[in-house]
C-alpha positions in Angstrom: 112.9 93.6 128.0 116.7 94.0 128.9 117.4 94.0 132.7 117.9 98.1 134.1 116.8 99.1 130.7 114.1 102.1 130.7 111.5 102.0 128.1 108.9 104.7 127.7 105.8 103.5 126.7 103.5 105.8 124.6 99.3 105.5 124.2 98.1 108.1 122.5 94.6 106.5 122.2 91.4 108.4 122.6 92.7 111.8 122.0 94.9 111.3 125.1 98.5 110.9 126.0 99.6 108.1 128.4 103.3 107.8 129.2 104.9 105.2 131.2 108.5 104.9 131.9 109.2 101.2 133.0 112.6 99.7 134.2 113.7 96.1 133.9 115.7 94.6 136.9 116.3 91.3 138.4 112.5 91.0 139.3 109.7 91.8 136.8 109.5 95.1 135.0 108.0 98.0 137.2 107.3 101.7 136.6 110.2 103.8 137.7 108.5 107.0 137.3 104.7 108.3 137.8 102.7 107.7 134.7 101.4 111.0 132.8 98.0 111.2 131.3 97.5 114.2 129.2 94.4 115.3 127.1 95.1 117.0 123.9 93.7 120.2 123.6 93.4 120.1 119.6 93.1 117.7 116.9 95.1 119.6 114.1 98.3 117.9 113.1 100.6 120.9 113.5 99.1 121.4 117.1 99.4 117.8 118.2 103.2 117.7 117.2 103.7 120.9 119.4 101.7 119.4 122.3 103.1 116.1 121.8 106.8 117.4 121.6 106.0 119.7 124.8 104.6 116.8 126.8 107.3 114.2 125.9 110.1 116.4 126.3 108.8 117.6 129.7 108.4 114.0 130.8 111.7 113.1 129.8 113.4 116.3 131.3 111.7 115.6 134.6 112.9 111.8 135.2 116.1 112.1 133.4 114.8 109.9 130.7 116.6 111.5 127.6 118.3 108.9 125.3 116.0 106.2 126.4 113.8 103.7 124.2 110.4 104.5 123.6 107.7 102.3 122.3 104.5 103.5 120.7 101.1 101.6 121.4 99.2 102.2 118.2 95.8 102.9 118.6 92.9 100.7 117.2 91.4 103.1 114.8 95.2 103.4 113.3 95.2 99.4 112.8 94.1 97.1 109.8 93.9 93.5 111.1 92.4 90.3 109.1 92.7 86.4 109.5 93.6 84.8 106.5 94.1 81.1 105.5 97.8 80.8 104.1 99.5 77.6 102.8 102.5 76.7 104.8 105.5 78.2 103.3 109.3 79.0 104.7 109.1 82.1 106.9 111.6 83.9 105.0 109.2 83.7 102.1 106.3 84.9 104.0 106.6 88.6 104.1 107.0 88.8 100.1 103.8 86.5 99.8 101.9 88.7 102.1 102.9 91.8 100.6 101.1 90.8 97.4 98.1 89.9 99.5 97.9 93.3 101.5 96.1 95.1 99.0 93.5 92.6 98.9 93.1 92.7 102.7 93.4 96.3 103.4 92.4 99.8 101.6 96.2 101.0 101.3 98.9 99.7 98.9 101.7 97.8 100.5 104.2 100.6 99.8 101.9 102.6 102.4 101.8 100.2 105.1 103.9 98.5 107.7 102.8 94.8 108.8 103.4 91.9 110.7 101.7 88.6 111.2 101.2 85.6 113.6 100.6 82.1 113.3 97.9 80.6 115.2 98.3 77.5 117.3 96.3 75.4 115.2 95.8 74.9 111.3 92.7 76.1 109.7 92.7 72.7 107.6 94.7 69.7 106.6 96.7 72.0 104.5 96.6 75.6 105.3 97.8 77.5 108.5 96.1 80.7 109.8 97.8 83.8 110.2 96.7 87.2 111.9 97.9 89.8 109.7 98.1 93.6 111.6 99.1 96.6 109.7 99.3 100.3 110.3 100.0 103.0 108.1 103.6 104.1 107.8 103.3 107.8 107.7 101.6 107.5 111.1 104.5 105.7 112.8 106.9 107.7 111.3 105.3 110.9 112.7 105.8 109.4 116.2 109.6 108.7 115.3 110.2 112.2 114.5 108.1 113.3 117.7 109.9 111.0 119.9 113.4 112.1 118.2 112.8 115.6 118.7 112.5 115.0 122.7 115.6 113.4 122.9 113.8 109.5 122.7 114.5 106.8 120.3 111.1 105.0 119.0 112.4 101.6 118.7 108.8 99.6 118.8 105.4 100.3 117.5 102.9 97.7 119.3 99.3 97.5 118.0 96.7 98.4 120.8 95.6 94.5 121.2 99.1 93.2 121.5 100.1 95.9 124.1 96.9 95.1 126.0 97.6 91.2 125.7 101.3 92.0 127.2 99.8 94.1 130.1 97.1 91.4 130.8 100.0 88.6 130.7 102.2 90.5 133.0 99.1 91.0 135.3 98.3 87.3 135.5 101.9 86.3 135.5 102.4 83.2 138.1 98.4 82.3 138.0 98.8 79.1 135.9 97.3 78.6 132.6 96.2 81.4 130.0 92.6 81.8 129.6 91.5 80.4 126.3 89.1 83.5 125.3 89.2 86.7 126.7 88.0 90.2 125.7 89.2 93.5 126.9 86.9 96.5 126.9 87.9 99.8 127.5 87.1 103.6 127.4 89.2 105.6 125.3 88.2 109.1 125.0 84.7 109.3 123.2 85.2 105.8 122.2 85.0 102.2 123.0 87.7 99.7 122.2 87.4 96.1 122.0 90.3 93.7 121.9 89.5 90.0 121.7 92.3 87.2 122.7 92.8 83.8 121.8 95.5 82.0 124.2 96.8 85.4 124.9 97.3 86.2 121.2 94.9 89.3 119.9 92.3 87.6 117.0 90.4 91.2 116.8 90.7 94.6 117.7 88.2 97.5 116.9 87.5 101.2 118.0 83.8 102.7 117.9 82.7 106.4 118.6 79.8 106.6 120.8 78.0 108.3 123.4 79.4 107.5 127.0 75.9 106.0 128.0 76.3 103.7 124.8 79.4 102.5 125.4 78.8 99.1 127.4 76.3 98.0 124.6 78.5 99.1 121.7 81.2 97.2 123.6 79.2 94.2 123.5 78.2 94.6 119.8 82.0 94.7 119.0 82.7 91.7 120.8 79.9 90.2 118.7 81.8 91.1 115.9 85.3 89.6 117.2 83.8 86.3 117.9 82.4 85.8 114.4 84.1 82.8 112.5 87.1 82.6 114.8 88.7 79.2 115.0 88.0 76.2 117.2 85.6 77.9 119.8 82.5 76.4 121.1 79.5 78.4 121.0 78.5 77.7 124.6 81.9 78.6 125.8 82.1 82.1 127.7 84.4 84.4 127.3 86.3 86.2 130.0 85.2 90.0 129.9 87.5 92.8 131.5 85.5 95.9 131.7 85.6 99.3 133.5 84.0 99.2 137.0 80.2 99.4 136.8 79.6 98.5 133.2 78.0 95.0 133.7 77.2 93.1 137.1 79.1 90.0 138.2 78.8 86.5 136.7 77.7 85.2 133.1 75.7 87.5 130.7 74.8 87.1 127.3 76.4 89.3 124.7 74.0 90.9 121.6 74.4 87.3 119.9 74.6 83.6 120.9 78.0 84.3 122.9 78.2 84.6 126.6 80.6 86.3 128.6 81.8 85.9 132.0 83.2 89.4 134.1 86.4 88.7 135.3 88.6 91.1 137.5 90.1 94.3 136.0 93.8 94.7 135.5 96.0 94.1 138.6 97.3 97.4 139.7 101.0 97.8 138.5 103.5 99.1 140.9 102.2 102.8 140.2 103.6 105.9 142.1 100.8 108.2 142.7 101.1 111.1 139.8 99.9 114.6 139.2 97.5 114.7 136.4 96.7 117.5 134.4 94.7 119.8 136.6 97.7 119.7 138.8 96.0 117.4 141.7 97.8 114.3 142.4 95.7 111.2 141.5 96.0 107.6 141.4 95.9 106.4 137.6 94.0 103.0 137.5 96.0 100.3 135.8 93.5 99.7 132.7 94.3 103.3 131.8 98.0 102.8 131.9 97.7 99.1 130.4 98.3 100.5 126.6 101.7 102.3 127.4 102.8 99.8 130.0 102.0 96.8 127.7 103.9 98.5 124.8 106.9 99.0 127.1 107.1 95.4 128.3 105.9 93.7 125.1 108.4 91.1 124.0 106.9 88.7 121.5 104.0 90.9 120.3 104.0 92.0 116.7 106.3 95.1 116.2 105.3 97.3 113.0 108.2 99.7 113.6 110.6 96.8 113.6 109.1 95.5 110.5 109.8 98.9 108.6 113.5 98.6 110.2 113.7 94.9 108.8 112.4 96.0 105.5 114.8 98.9 105.4 117.7 96.7 106.4 116.8 94.2 103.9 116.9 96.9 101.0 120.1 98.0 102.3 121.7 94.4 102.6 120.3 93.7 99.1 122.0 96.9 97.9 125.2 96.2 99.6 125.0 92.5 98.3 124.5 93.8 94.7 127.3 96.6 95.4 129.9 94.0 96.4 128.8 91.6 93.7 129.2 94.4 91.2 132.7 95.1 92.7 133.9 91.6 92.7 132.9 91.4 89.0 134.7 94.5 88.2 137.7 93.5 90.5 137.7 90.2 88.5 137.6 91.9 85.1 140.2 94.6 86.1 143.1 92.2 86.4 142.8 90.6 82.7 141.9 94.2 81.5 145.1 95.8 82.8 147.0 93.0 81.6 145.7 93.1 77.9 146.3 96.9 78.0 149.7 96.8 79.8 150.5 93.9 76.8 149.3 95.8 74.1 151.6 99.0 75.2 154.5 96.7 75.4 153.6 95.6 71.7 153.3 99.0 70.3 156.9 99.9 71.9 158.1 96.9 70.4 156.7 97.7 66.9 158.3 101.3 67.1 161.9 99.9 67.8 161.5 97.4 65.3 160.4 100.2 62.6 163.4 102.2 63.9 165.8 99.4 63.2 164.6 98.2 59.7 166.8 100.8 58.0 169.9 99.3 60.0 168.8 95.9 58.8 168.6 96.8 55.3 172.1 98.2 55.2 173.3 95.2 56.9 171.6 92.9 54.3 173.3 95.2 51.5 176.7 94.9 53.1 176.2 90.8 53.2 175.2 91.2 49.5 178.7 93.2 48.7 180.6 90.9 51.0 179.2 87.8 49.0 180.4 89.3 45.8 184.0 90.1 47.0 184.1 86.6 48.5 183.4 85.4 44.9 185.7 87.2 43.4 188.4 86.3 45.9 187.4 82.8 45.3 187.9 83.2 41.4 191.3 84.5 41.5 192.6 82.1 44.0 191.6 79.2 41.6 193.3 81.0 38.9 196.5 81.5 40.9 196.5 78.0 41.6 196.4 76.9 37.9 198.3 77.9 34.9 198.4 81.4 33.4 197.7 80.3 29.6 194.2 81.4 29.7 194.9 84.6 30.9 197.5 85.4 28.3 195.5 84.0 25.4 192.4 86.4 26.7 194.8 89.3 26.7 196.2 88.4 23.2 192.6 87.9 21.9 191.5 91.1 23.4 194.2 92.9 21.7 193.6 91.4 18.3 189.9 90.9 18.1 188.0 93.7 16.2 185.7 96.2 18.1 182.1 94.9 18.7 183.0 91.1 18.9 181.7 89.2 21.9 183.0 86.2 23.4 180.8 84.0 24.9 182.9 80.6 25.7 186.6 80.0 25.7 187.9 76.5 26.0 191.7 75.6 26.2 193.0 72.0 25.4 196.7 71.6 25.4 197.7 73.6 22.0 194.0 73.7 20.6 191.9 76.7 21.6 188.3 76.7 20.8 186.4 80.1 21.1 182.5 80.8 20.6 181.4 84.6 20.4 179.5 87.1 18.1 181.2 89.3 15.7 179.7 91.4 13.2 182.2 90.5 10.7 183.4 86.6 10.3 186.1 87.9 7.7 187.9 90.0 10.3 188.0 87.1 12.8 
C-alpha cells in the first residue's frame, strides 16, 4: 500500500462485520484505529444494508476516515475457485480465453461473475500451465460498493478470503526467512469453519462449511483433506503447517482424515492492535486471527483483486468504445473533406450553368449581327470591285432591264469587247 495511505479492511465473514483501519508509513503498515467486531442481528438483505451503513458510517466518522479507500475480504462461501490446466498463451489473451471456460468451471454465466487468476510456479506438464481461477458474484461486490459509497468510503478492492489470510500471514511472518511450502489456515467464522490451503503463500483451496461448534475441528480437517486432493508436486509424507484457533488440536504432528499429516504451528502473530470496545460496550483485545481477514484485505498487494477485474473490464469496454468512436470520427472526418469539396464544386457548376443560360440569347444576337456584317462586307467588296473596273456591264444591264419583257430571267451575262452573251429564261423567245 502507498505510504501514509489509510485503507479500511472489511471482513463480513460468518454473519459478523470486522473492520480494521490500516495506515502505511515509512515502516510496515499498522492499525491506526482500534478494530471493530460487530455481530449482525439479521440476515435479510435490507436489514443487513441498514446495519452495514450504520456501522461503517459510525466507524468512519469516529476515526475521521471519510473519503478513505476500503477493501473487502470476500467470504469463502461467496468464492468459487478451481485449478485448471491451460495452454501457455499471452497474458492479454488470457481473460477472453478464461471467460469461455467460466460456465464450465462455475455454476454461473460469465456475465454475472468477476474473476481473476494466478499462475502456479511450476507447469503441470511439459506444455500446459496450472492456473488458480477465482470468481465471485458481481452483484455481491456491487452491493458492497454501494454500501461503502453511502458511508463516505470508496471500495477499491475485493480480495478473496484465502488471499486476504495469505497476506496477513505473510505480514505476520515477515523477516522470518523462507516461505513455508504448504500451510493451512482454519478459522471459526460464526456458525461455520473456514479452511484455506496455501502453496508457497499462494491460496490453492478455500472452502466454508456450516457445522456445530464442537464439530468444527473435525470438519476443518475434512476440508483440509479435500484441499490437498490432486495438488501439484506435493509429497504424501510432507506435513502441512496448520494454523488453528487455540485448543482445537494438541501440539506436534497429527493425522488428517486421510493419508495427509499436519503440524500445528503458532497462530497469527499479534498485529499492532489498540484495545477496542466490542458490541457489548466493554473493552476487549481482539485476537489477531479475528482481524486477519480485514487486515489482510487492507495490506494485500499481489493478491487477486476481483474489484479491479471488474474495473479493468469496464475500462476495457470504455477503451474499446472510445477507440471505435475515434476511428468512426476519423473516417467521417476523412470523408467530410472530399464530400465538402464535391458539394462546393457542384454548387459552382450549377451557378456557372445558370450564367451560361442567361448569356445564351446575347450570344445568339451577336452571332446574328456577325452574319449581317458578313453580308454587308460582301456587298462592299462587290461595289469596290465594280468601282475599280469599267462601267459597261452596269449600263448594259440597265438597258437590258428596260428592254426585256416581263417574265424574262437572266442567268448569265458575259461581255467581251463589243460582244455580249446572255443566258436566261423567257416565256417568249420572239420578243427577245
